[in-house]
C-alpha positions in Angstrom: 0.0 -0.3 -0.6 0.9 3.4 -1.1 1.8 6.1 1.4 1.5 10.1 0.9 5.3 10.4 1.4 6.8 7.0 -0.4 7.5 5.1 2.8 6.4 1.9 3.9 2.9 1.8 5.8 3.9 2.8 9.9 2.1 -1.3 10.2 4.4 -2.7 8.0 7.4 -0.6 9.8 6.5 -1.8 13.5 6.3 -5.4 12.4 9.1 -5.6 10.3 11.6 -4.0 12.6 9.4 -5.6 15.4 8.3 -3.3 17.4 6.2 -3.6 20.0 5.0 -0.8 22.3 6.3 -0.6 26.1 4.4 0.3 28.7 7.7 0.9 30.9 8.1 3.8 28.5 5.1 5.1 28.1 4.8 4.1 24.0 1.8 4.6 22.6 2.7 3.9 18.8 0.0 6.8 16.5 -0.4 5.1 13.2 -2.7 6.8 11.7 -1.0 9.4 9.1 -3.4 11.5 8.5 -3.9 12.3 12.3 -0.1 12.6 12.4 -0.1 15.1 9.7 -3.0 16.2 11.5 -0.9 17.2 14.7 2.3 18.3 12.4 -0.3 21.6 10.5 -1.5 22.5 14.1 2.5 23.8 14.6 1.7 26.3 11.8 4.3 26.7 9.3 7.1 24.6 9.6 9.6 25.7 6.7 12.9 27.1 7.9 12.2 25.7 11.3 14.3 23.3 12.9 11.8 20.5 15.0 12.2 19.0 18.4 10.2 16.2 18.9 10.8 13.4 21.8 9.8 9.7 21.9 9.1 9.3 18.6 9.2 6.1 18.1 8.8 4.1 14.7 8.8 7.6 13.2 5.1 8.1 12.3 5.2 12.2 13.3 8.6 12.6 12.1 7.7 11.7 8.7 4.7 14.4 9.1 7.1 17.1 10.2 9.7 16.4 7.2 6.6 15.7 4.9 5.8 19.7 5.4 9.2 20.6 5.3 10.6 21.4 8.2 14.0 22.5 7.6 15.2 20.2 10.2 13.8 17.6 12.6 15.8 16.7 15.7 14.2 13.5 17.2 14.6 12.2 21.0 14.8 8.7 21.2 15.2 6.5 24.7 14.4 2.6 22.7 17.3 1.7 21.1 15.3 -0.5 19.0 13.0 2.1 17.4 17.0 3.7 15.4 16.7 2.0 12.5 13.2 2.5 11.2 13.9 5.9 11.8 17.3 5.8 10.5 15.1 4.8 7.0 13.3 7.8 7.2 16.5 10.2 7.7 17.3 8.0 4.2 14.0 9.5 2.6 14.9 12.8 3.9 18.6 13.2 3.9 20.6 15.2 6.1 17.5 16.5 7.8 16.6 14.6 10.8 19.2 14.0 13.6 18.7 11.7 16.2 19.9 11.4 19.4 19.5 8.2 21.7 19.4 9.2 25.1 16.5 10.2 27.6 14.8 13.7 26.9 14.6 14.6 30.7 18.9 14.7 30.4 18.8 16.6 28.1 20.4 20.2 27.1 17.3 21.7 24.7 18.6 24.8 25.2 22.5 23.8 23.7 20.5 21.5 20.7 18.5 24.7 19.7 19.2 26.7 16.5 17.0 29.3 14.6 13.5 29.0 15.3 12.6 26.0 16.8 9.5 24.6 17.6 8.4 21.6 19.8 6.3 18.8 18.1 5.9 15.6 20.4 3.4 13.0 20.7 4.7 12.6 24.3 5.8 9.5 26.9 2.3 9.7 28.9 5.4 8.7 32.0 7.5 11.8 31.7 5.2 14.7 29.8 4.4 16.9 32.6 7.9 16.7 33.5 8.8 17.9 30.1 6.5 20.5 29.8 7.7 21.9 33.4 11.3 21.9 31.6 10.3 23.5 28.8 8.4 26.4 31.1 11.5 27.0 33.6 14.3 27.5 30.5 17.1 29.5 31.8 16.2 32.3 29.2 13.0 34.3 28.5 11.2 34.3 25.9 12.7 30.8 25.5 14.3 28.9 22.9 10.8 27.6 21.6 8.7 29.3 19.1 6.0 27.3 20.2 4.8 24.1 21.8 2.3 21.0 19.8 2.1 18.3 22.3 -0.1 15.1 23.1 -1.4 14.8 26.7 -4.0 12.7 28.4 -6.7 14.6 27.8 -7.1 15.4 31.8 -3.7 16.7 32.0 -4.5 18.8 28.7 -7.4 20.5 30.2 -5.3 21.2 33.5 -2.4 22.8 31.0 -5.2 25.4 29.2 -7.5 25.7 32.9 -8.2 29.2 34.4 -9.2 30.0 38.3 -12.7 28.6 39.0 -12.0 25.7 36.8 -11.8 22.3 38.5 -8.7 21.4 36.6 -7.1 24.3 37.4 -3.6 23.7 39.6 0.0 24.1 39.3 0.4 23.3 35.6 -2.4 25.6 35.0 -0.7 28.4 37.1 2.3 28.3 35.0 0.9 27.6 32.2 -1.5 30.5 32.3 2.0 32.5 33.8 4.2 32.0 30.4 2.0 30.6 27.5 -1.8 32.1 25.7 -2.3 27.8 25.7 -4.9 25.9 24.1 -6.4 22.5 23.2 -6.3 22.0 19.4 -8.1 18.2 18.8 -8.5 15.2 21.0 -7.5 11.9 19.7 -9.2 8.6 20.6 -7.5 5.5 21.9 -8.2 3.3 18.8 -5.9 5.7 16.9 -2.7 3.8 19.0 -1.1 0.9 19.2 -2.3 -0.6 22.1 -5.2 2.1 22.4 -4.4 4.1 26.1 -7.2 3.3 28.5 -7.7 7.2 27.6 -8.6 10.0 25.6 -5.5 11.6 24.3 -5.8 15.9 23.5 -3.4 17.9 21.8 -2.6 21.1 22.9 -0.6 24.1 21.4 1.5 26.9 23.4 2.8 30.4 22.3 4.8 31.6 24.8 3.7 35.4 26.3 6.9 37.8 25.8 6.5 39.8 28.8 4.9 37.5 31.2 4.7 38.9 35.0 7.7 39.5 36.5 8.1 36.7 38.7 10.6 33.9 40.2 9.7 30.8 39.0 11.2 28.9 42.1 9.2 30.9 44.4 5.8 30.6 42.1 6.2 26.9 42.2 6.6 27.0 46.0 3.7 29.1 46.3 1.5 26.5 44.0 2.6 23.5 45.3 2.4 24.6 48.7 -1.5 26.3 48.0 -2.5 23.1 45.8 -1.0 20.6 47.8 -4.0 21.4 50.1 -6.2 22.5 47.8 -9.7 22.5 50.0 -8.1 24.4 53.0 -8.3 28.3 53.1 -5.4 29.8 52.3 -4.5 31.0 55.5 -4.1 27.0 56.3 -2.3 25.6 53.1 0.2 28.4 53.6 0.9 28.4 56.5 4.4 26.5 55.8 5.6 29.7 53.8 4.3 32.7 55.8 0.5 32.3 56.1 -1.9 35.1 56.9 1.4 37.6 56.7 2.2 36.3 53.1 -1.2 36.9 52.3 -1.5 40.3 54.2 1.2 41.3 52.0 -0.5 40.2 48.9 -3.5 42.2 49.6 -5.3 38.6 49.2 -8.3 37.5 51.9 -7.4 34.5 54.0 -10.2 32.7 53.8 -9.9 32.2 49.9 -9.0 28.9 48.3 -6.2 27.9 46.0 -8.6 27.1 43.0 -9.8 31.3 42.8 -6.6 32.8 42.6 -6.1 33.9 39.6 -2.2 33.5 37.8 -1.8 37.1 38.5 -2.4 37.2 42.2 -0.6 34.1 42.6 2.7 35.7 41.1 1.9 38.4 43.7 2.0 36.1 46.3 5.8 34.6 44.8 6.9 38.5 44.8 5.3 38.6 48.3 7.8 35.6 49.6 10.8 36.1 47.9 10.6 40.4 49.4 
């Protein structure tokens, strides 16, 4: 069966290389090439752009990104079994695919960035949230990336875009709301994957806010951790370990409020008072 890019169907690639998805690596392979094209298109203009991809597996999304004209794809893959399949993609697109074998949590992404960078990835479920937080808190801002188009479990996607008074609002919503404009792009049903996960997935698109509210990332993490660690309690109680009522008075916030009612701006105010 012919495919749009002239490479073999992914199902054949997986069979030929014996690539059964490993639960320990959080792998769920996306085989529908129409869907991988849709994810890549969600990232916007790819020509003259370097794309960083994490967990390419057999290369379905990698192929879509290259077919849409990305100048280069840098793919981080921990599973050495996938390297021969990715080498075939690289041979089809000479000079445009660099594969880095290793653990994405240990990679210095800023060092990889050369010119405009977009991050596009069907992230392994077990490290996705931590990678996102790392990308939200780089050494410099504006960050090394122009946008991030990422697939998560729908539950995580809802937490990323949540704002105050939303049931899904928490530390992740505050960090994403502080430094990005985030939106849910579309859902991906379990049957699109091999093996099918037990949950629906969702693609989230994030773009950096050029000038976020001035605030220490470390202080904001401390405040959100304390506040949402006991989210059902009033702030005067949950923030006790880091200053409690005195901190709230300094930030001019009612101590009887709960964490999920605070806006991103109010959390930044608390973080700034913590550091002052």
